[in-house]
C-alpha positions in Angstrom: -8.3 -9.1 16.3 -8.7 -10.0 19.9 -8.3 -14.2 19.8 -8.6 -15.0 23.9 -8.4 -12.7 26.8 -4.0 -12.3 26.6 -3.7 -12.6 22.8 -4.6 -10.5 20.0 -3.4 -10.4 16.2 -2.7 -6.9 14.2 -3.5 -7.2 10.7 -2.7 -4.1 8.2 -4.4 -3.5 4.7 -4.2 -0.4 2.5 -4.7 0.2 -1.0 -1.5 0.6 -3.4 -2.8 4.1 -4.1 -2.5 5.4 -0.4 1.0 3.1 0.6 4.3 1.8 -0.6 6.1 -1.2 -0.1 8.1 1.5 1.7 5.5 3.3 3.3 4.2 0.3 3.8 7.4 -1.4 6.5 8.0 2.0 7.6 4.3 2.5 9.3 4.5 -1.3 10.6 7.9 0.2 12.5 7.0 3.1 13.8 3.2 1.5 15.4 6.2 -1.3 16.4 8.1 1.3 18.3 4.7 3.8 19.9 3.3 -0.2 21.4 6.9 -1.3 22.7 7.3 1.9 24.6 4.0 2.2 25.9 3.9 -1.8 27.1 7.2 0.0 29.0 5.6 2.7 30.3 7.8 5.0 28.7 7.1 7.9 26.0 7.2 7.2 22.4 9.2 8.6 20.6 8.4 11.8 18.0 6.9 10.7 14.7 9.7 10.7 12.3 6.7 11.4 9.3 6.0 14.5 7.9 2.4 16.3 8.4 -0.5 16.3 6.1 0.3 19.9 5.1 3.9 19.2 4.8 2.7 17.0 2.1 0.8 18.7 0.4 2.3 22.0 0.0 5.6 19.7 -1.2 3.2 18.2 -4.5 1.8 21.9 -4.7 5.3 23.3 -5.3 6.2 20.5 -7.2 3.3 20.8 -9.6 4.2 23.9 -10.6 8.1 23.7 -10.5 10.1 22.9 -13.9 10.8 19.6 -12.7 7.5 18.4 -13.5 7.7 19.6 -16.6 10.8 18.3 -16.9 9.5 14.4 -15.5 6.4 15.2 -18.1 8.7 15.5 -20.7 11.1 12.4 -19.9 7.8 9.9 -19.6 6.3 11.7 -22.5 9.4 9.8 -24.6 9.1 6.8 -23.0 6.0 5.7 -23.9 6.3 7.3 -27.6 8.8 4.4 -27.6 7.0 1.8 -26.5 5.1 -0.8 -28.9 1.2 -0.4 -29.9 -0.9 -2.4 -26.7 -1.6 -5.8 -27.8 -5.1 -6.8 -27.9 -7.1 -7.9 -24.1 -8.9 -10.7 -23.9 -11.9 -9.2 -24.5 -11.6 -8.5 -28.1 -10.8 -12.0 -28.8 -13.8 -12.8 -26.8 -17.1 -10.3 -28.6 -20.2 -11.8 -27.2 -18.4 -12.1 -23.7 -18.8 -15.7 -23.0 -15.0 -15.6 -22.5 -13.2 -18.2 -20.2 -13.4 -17.2 -16.6 -11.2 -18.7 -14.3 -11.8 -18.1 -9.9 -9.2 -19.2 -7.3 -9.7 -18.5 -3.4 -8.2 -20.3 -0.2 -9.6 -19.9 2.8 -8.6 -20.5 6.1 -10.8 -20.7 9.6 -8.5 -21.6 12.3 -9.7 -21.7 16.5 -8.2 -20.0 19.0 -6.6 -22.8 20.4 -5.1 -23.4 17.1 -3.6 -19.6 16.9 -1.9 -20.3 20.5 0.2 -23.0 19.5 
């Protein structure tokens, strides 16, 4: 986001289905590496990340593996040991007039304030 002629902010946001905490940090480091190298007129190192095709192939192989069946059996056994679920808030308010709460926060800053 450009906030002045010579000042930018970098903002990134991903849904957790796409990027977990480890991946978020890895992406951030990669972008910082590329940016730093290009600013110095240098070529960035090749990507350390696997290509999408490799990821898909690994996923498909796992789906057909004995490891997947072992994992499924493990989690099925763990889930069977859990207590029954507690009633949801909706079940306590069948007429749908349950209380609602909302908290919000917004912050607006002008470019001169952000330069400090």
